[in-house]
matplotlib code that plots the C-alpha trace (Angstrom):
import matplotlib.pyplot as plt

x = [4.9, 7.1, 6.5, 3.0, 1.4, -1.8, -0.7, 1.2, -0.4, 1.4, -0.6, 0.6, -0.6, -1.4, -2.5, -1.5, 1.5, 0.3, -2.4, -1.2, 0.6, 3.7, 1.7, -0.2, 3.0, 4.5, 1.4, 1.3, 5.2, 4.5, 2.1, 5.3, 4.5, 7.4, 7.7, 9.1, 9.9, 10.4, 12.0, 14.8, 16.1, 16.5, 18.3, 20.7, 21.1, 21.7, 24.4, 26.2, 26.4, 28.3, 25.7, 24.2, 20.4, 18.7, 15.6, 17.5, 19.8, 16.8, 15.1, 17.9, 18.4, 14.5, 14.7, 17.7, 16.0, 13.1, 15.1, 16.9, 14.0, 10.7, 8.0, 7.9, 11.5, 11.0, 8.8, 11.1, 14.2, 12.3, 11.0, 14.1, 13.5, 9.8, 10.7, 13.1, 10.4, 8.1, 10.4, 10.0, 6.5, 3.2, 2.1, 4.4, 3.7, 4.9, 5.0, 5.7, 4.0, 3.3, 2.8, 0.2, 3.2, 4.4, 1.2, 0.9, 4.3, 3.5, 0.0, 1.5, 4.1, 1.8, -1.9, -2.1, -1.4, -3.8, -4.0, -5.0, -5.9, -5.2, -7.4, -7.3, -8.7, -6.1, -6.2, -5.4, -2.9, -0.8, -0.8, 0.6, 2.9, 4.1, 5.1, 6.7, 10.4, 11.9, 11.3, 8.7, 6.5, 5.2, 1.4, 1.8, 3.6, 1.3, -0.9, 1.9, 3.4, -0.1, -0.4, 3.1, 2.6, -0.6, 0.8, 4.4, 4.2, 0.9, -0.3, -4.0, -4.5, -3.5, -5.6, -8.5, -8.6, -7.7, -9.2, -10.0, -9.9, -9.7, -10.6, -7.8, -9.0, -8.8, -5.3, -6.3, -4.2, -6.4, -9.0, -6.5, -5.3, -8.6, -9.9, -6.7, -7.6, -10.8, -9.5, -7.0, -10.2, -11.9, -8.7, -8.6, -5.1]
y = [31.0, 28.4, 24.9, 25.0, 21.5, 20.0, 16.4, 16.6, 16.7, 18.9, 18.1, 20.7, 20.3, 23.2, 24.0, 25.1, 23.3, 19.8, 19.4, 16.4, 17.5, 15.6, 12.2, 12.8, 13.4, 10.2, 8.0, 9.2, 8.6, 4.9, 4.6, 5.7, 9.2, 11.7, 14.3, 17.5, 19.2, 23.0, 22.7, 20.4, 23.8, 25.2, 22.2, 22.2, 26.1, 25.8, 23.0, 25.4, 28.1, 25.5, 25.8, 23.2, 22.3, 24.3, 26.4, 29.7, 28.9, 27.7, 30.9, 32.9, 31.1, 31.3, 35.1, 35.4, 33.5, 35.8, 38.9, 37.7, 36.2, 37.8, 35.8, 33.2, 32.2, 28.6, 28.1, 30.0, 28.1, 24.5, 25.0, 23.2, 20.4, 20.3, 20.3, 17.3, 15.4, 15.9, 14.6, 11.4, 11.3, 12.2, 13.4, 14.9, 16.0, 19.5, 19.4, 23.0, 25.6, 28.5, 31.8, 33.4, 34.4, 31.0, 29.8, 32.7, 31.6, 28.0, 28.6, 30.7, 28.1, 24.9, 24.7, 21.4, 22.6, 21.2, 22.7, 20.0, 21.8, 19.6, 20.7, 20.0, 21.9, 23.7, 22.1, 18.7, 20.5, 21.8, 18.4, 16.9, 19.6, 19.2, 15.5, 15.8, 14.0, 16.9, 20.7, 19.9, 23.0, 23.7, 23.7, 27.3, 28.0, 26.4, 29.6, 32.2, 29.9, 30.0, 33.8, 34.2, 32.0, 33.8, 37.1, 37.1, 34.1, 34.8, 31.3, 32.0, 32.4, 29.1, 27.3, 29.6, 28.7, 25.1, 22.9, 20.2, 20.0, 17.1, 17.3, 15.4, 15.5, 11.6, 10.1, 7.2, 8.0, 5.2, 8.0, 10.1, 7.8, 6.9, 10.5, 11.0, 7.9, 9.4, 12.6, 10.5, 8.6, 12.0, 13.0, 9.8, 9.1]
z = [-81.1, -83.1, -81.8, -80.8, -81.3, -80.9, -81.1, -77.7, -74.3, -71.5, -68.0, -65.4, -61.7, -60.0, -56.2, -52.9, -50.9, -49.5, -51.8, -53.4, -56.5, -56.0, -55.1, -58.5, -60.5, -58.9, -59.8, -63.4, -63.6, -62.5, -65.5, -67.8, -68.2, -67.8, -65.2, -65.6, -62.1, -62.0, -58.7, -60.4, -61.7, -58.4, -57.1, -60.1, -59.5, -55.8, -56.6, -59.3, -56.9, -54.6, -51.7, -49.8, -50.6, -47.9, -47.8, -47.7, -50.5, -52.5, -52.0, -52.6, -56.1, -56.7, -56.3, -58.3, -61.2, -61.2, -60.9, -64.0, -66.0, -64.6, -63.0, -65.8, -65.1, -64.6, -67.6, -69.8, -68.5, -68.6, -72.3, -73.7, -71.6, -72.5, -76.2, -75.9, -73.6, -76.4, -79.2, -77.4, -75.5, -76.5, -73.0, -70.3, -66.6, -65.3, -61.4, -60.1, -62.4, -59.8, -61.3, -63.7, -65.9, -66.2, -67.5, -70.0, -71.4, -71.4, -73.0, -75.7, -76.8, -76.4, -77.3, -75.4, -71.9, -69.6, -65.8, -63.4, -60.0, -56.9, -53.9, -50.2, -47.5, -45.6, -42.3, -44.2, -46.2, -43.1, -41.4, -44.6, -44.6, -41.2, -42.0, -45.1, -45.1, -47.0, -46.0, -43.3, -42.2, -38.5, -38.5, -38.1, -40.9, -43.6, -43.7, -44.1, -46.7, -48.4, -48.2, -49.8, -52.6, -53.4, -53.1, -54.3, -56.7, -58.5, -57.7, -57.8, -61.5, -62.7, -59.8, -60.8, -64.4, -64.2, -66.8, -64.3, -60.3, -58.2, -54.3, -52.5, -48.7, -48.4, -46.6, -48.8, -52.1, -54.1, -54.0, -55.8, -58.2, -59.2, -59.9, -62.2, -64.0, -64.5, -66.1, -68.3, -69.6, -70.2, -72.1, -74.3, -72.5]

ax = plt.figure().add_subplot(projection="3d")
ax.plot(x, y, z, "-o")
ax.set_aspect("equal")
plt.show()
């Protein structure tokens, strides 16, 4: 429990695939807030294994990480990077917090962890996922992915107890940005 801080803020975006977490992170990055993307650990790990970045190799690495470190693996492995960022910044963004175990690990390390749930209706999310330039999903695959993330990644807990929720059904990103700005104002950022 060393390293707990009340002066620094960690904003972690949670939500189902296609809700807009990456878009929210990119917007705040433009405001000068650094982002730590948990998925970067997967990309680095796959490259270290000498494999190409493909869905099956990424899945192989993620499963390996969770076998070795448990369901909190990504938070555990990201802690040194979080600590380094907090040396230089008062606020950082975590993109990719999924599991209840990741949340429990981080909240026990950092008092100032704030969860922001980005929500969009399933049909809207599935349409977005089908149009992604990287790792697009067929419309029929979206629901299966939702179920897998809820059942296998314990994703529901962090979403359910999020400190803030943003509805993001609009195709106009300005609506999302305005809602993010309102949360920053409420947080005094």
